[in-house]
N, C-alpha and C positions, 0 to 999 in steps of 0.2 A: 509102539515097539520101535520107531524111530528113536524117540526120546531115550531109549532102552540102551539103545544099539551106541549112540551118540556119549554115553555116559561110562565115565571110565569104570574100571570094576574092582583094581586095589588102588587103595591110595599109598604108594612107598613113603611117602615123606611123614606119614603120620600126623598131619596139616588138617582141616576143614575146608571149603572152598570158599567160606565168608572170613574165614580167620585171616587168611591171605592180603595182604594191602598192597599197591604198588608203591614204590619208595623212589624219591628224587634222587639221581647223580650226586648234587650239591649234598644233600642232606646226608647220602648214605658216608660220603665221602669224608665230611665233618664229625661224621659221627666212629669214625674209625679209631682203632687201639689208638690214646695216646701212648704207650710206652712197647717197646718190643725188650727183650731177655735175650740176653746172649751169655756165653760162658766162657771164662777166661782159661790162660792156661792151667791153673790148680783144678778146673773144674769146678769150680764155683760160678752159680747165675748170677750173671750181675743185671744191671737194667738200667736205660737211659730214655729219658723223653724225645718221642717222635718230632720231627720238624713242623711246625705248623702247616696245615693242607691249605693250598691256595684252588680258588673254583679254577677248573679246567675249560670253562665255559667260552670258546672263541669269540662267540658272539655275542655276549653280554655288553661289553664296551662298544659293540658296532650296533647296535639297538639302543643305546643309551644315545649317542653320537645321532643317528638317525632320527629318534625322537627330537632330539633339541634343532635340529636342521628343520624339520616338520614345523615346530613349534613358530621359529626364525621367519621360515618362509609364508606362515600364517599370518603373523603379524605384519610383514612387510604389505600381505594381500591388503589387510584388513585397514593399514596405515594410508596405502593408494587410493579405497575404495573410499574411505572417509574425506581426503582431499579432493577427490574430482567429485563427491557430492556436497562441498563447500563449495567447488568453483560452480559447478550448476545451478547450486541455490543466487551467488553472486550475479553468474550471468544473467540468470531471469531478476531478478532487483534491477541490475542498471537497465534492462528493457522496459521493467515498470518504472523507473526512476525519467526514462527517455520520455516515455508517452505520456507521464505528467506535467511533463515540460513544455512537452506539446500542446497538451490543454491548457496549461497556464497560459501559453502563448493567445492561444486561440479565445481566450475568456478575455484576454487583454483587448485584442481585437475588435470582440463581440463590443467590449462596453465603448472604446468611442464610437463605435458605428449608433450605440445607442446614447450616448451624448448626442452624436452628430444630430439625431434624429430627435432627441427633444428641442435641440435648440430651434430647428426648422419647424415645430411644433410651434416655440415659443413668440418667432417670427409671424407665424399663420393668426397666431390668436392676436398679435399685435397690429394687422393688419385687417380682421376682421372690426376688429375695436376703433378702430380709424374707420372705415366705408360705416359702421354703425353710427357715426357723428353725422357723416352727410346723409345718411339717409333720411336722419332724424332732422336735419335742415331742410329737406327736399319737402318733409311731410310739413312741416311749417310754410314750408312758399307755398308748396299747392293748397294746401289749407288754408290759405290767407286771399288765395287768388280765386279761389271758388267763393268764399264768403263776402269776396268783394263784385264778381260776378254775379251774385244772387241776390244782391243789395239788403243782406243780413250786418247791416254796419251796427243797428242799434241794441246787440245783443252784451248782456252784462259782461257776459265771460264769452270774448270773440274765439275764434276756432283755432287762432295763432297760441292764444295762451291755453286752449285743450290740446291742443298737440302741441303744446310747446317741447322742445328737445331733452329729452331724460331718456336714461341708457336702463332696460331692463334689468331686473334684479341679478340674470346671470353675467350680463354683461358687469354690472356697478360690481359683482363681485369677482368678476374673473381676473384683476390683478391679484387682488389677495390670495385667492387661491393660487394663481401662477406664485407667488412670493410665498406661500407654505409649502408647497411642493418641490419647490427649490430648496428650501429646508429641509427638508424630510430626504430627498435625494442625497447622499453623499458622494464627495467628489472625491476620490483620492490621487495621491498624486504618482506618479510611475514610477519612482523611487520606492515604495513602499507595496507594489507591486510582486506577487510570491516568486515573478521572474526574476525581478532584481535581487532578489531575496539570495534566489540561487546561486549567485555570481560569488557570495559570500563564503559558500561552504568547501571551497577549494582547500580549505586550509586544514580539513581532516584528512583529507588524502596524504597531505605532505604527512603528517605526522603518523600515518603508519607506512609511510615510507622508513621515514628514519628508525622507528619500533624495529623493522625488519632488519634494518642494519646492524641494531643492538643485538639482534638475538640469531647467531647463528651459531652456536653451540650447538643446538639438536636443529636439524632443519625441517624434522615433520614437525614436531611442537612449535616453531618458530612461524610456519607457514600458517598451521592449523590456528594460531591463536591472532594472527593476522589477518585469513580468511573470517574467521570471527567478529573480529573487533571492525572489520569494513564489514559486515553485515549489520553490525549492530548501528554502522553510523549510517550507511543505506536506510534503513527501518526507521530511523529518526527524522532523515530529510525525509523520506515519505510521507512521514508523521505529519509532520510541519506543514510540507505541498499541501495535503489532504485539508487541513483545518484552512489553511489560506483558502482552498481555492472555496469550499466550502461558503467561508464569510463572502467571496466575491460572489458568487453564485446569489448566495440568501440578498448581497446590494442589488445585482442587478436583476432580482426579482422584484425588489421594491420599489425600482427604476422603473422598471415595466408598469405594476400597477400605477404609478404618479403618471407616467406617457397615456395608460390609458384612460384616466379622467379627465387628461387633458382632449384625447379626442373626442370625447364624448360632452365635454364644454363647448369644441370647436361646431362641431356637429349641430350641437343646439342653436349656435347662433348663426348657424349660415343655412338652417331652416328658416329662424324666423325673418333674416333678411330675405331668404325667397319669398316667404308669406310678406313682407311690406313692399318689396319690387311689383309683383303683382297687383297688390292693393292700388299701388300708385298710377300700376298703369291700367287701374283697371279692368285685369284679368280676376279671374273665377278660379 
């Protein structure tokens, strides 16, 4: 019932509802009559072409200008975000490089301590060899006195010859082992250390400064390219620093293994000499 009340009763224009379509104002004006007729003084009709119809929308040019401004603003935002991202990445790379340099310095100090400890172990080993010779001499002297006091002088092989000074297998092989360990443990000079190599990388930054001075026509592209090149240089330096520290750590690991062999050799010699001293003193 309500639908019948809202529906028009008569269609005065003779068009169906589905045949009516909305027409845009610009299209309607552009499709107007191209010619207009008028009558002259004699009464004959003449025709002339109508002037071209222009768009009467006052907001069309403003909308295009607004879109252009929006795109320009969006472009500036993207450029600023890109430069900000590269600056943050550069800051992180600089911090990582500083940490790597500090680690390389600590590795250099650690190597100096290892070399000092290795020299001290060699001195201890030499002292033990010297004391072993004295122990062998004491053993021969005490053996001779014992045989003299016991009256065993007619033996074919006197105790002095039986207890002739001789070095144990470990003592005889110690110098050779020490020499081999010296050959195995590499000793690098300080100039070849990663810390010294980092001093020669300053030329990269000077090149980047020169390139920034040459590229000032487009500030964004120049700054972005400079940041990317600086990041590439930092990454290459970090890669070289990591490789050098890896080799240094492997070298120090070999150094530690060699020191472990020296410590084991010293421990064996000290135990043997303690046993010999207790035997000479008559202790069990």
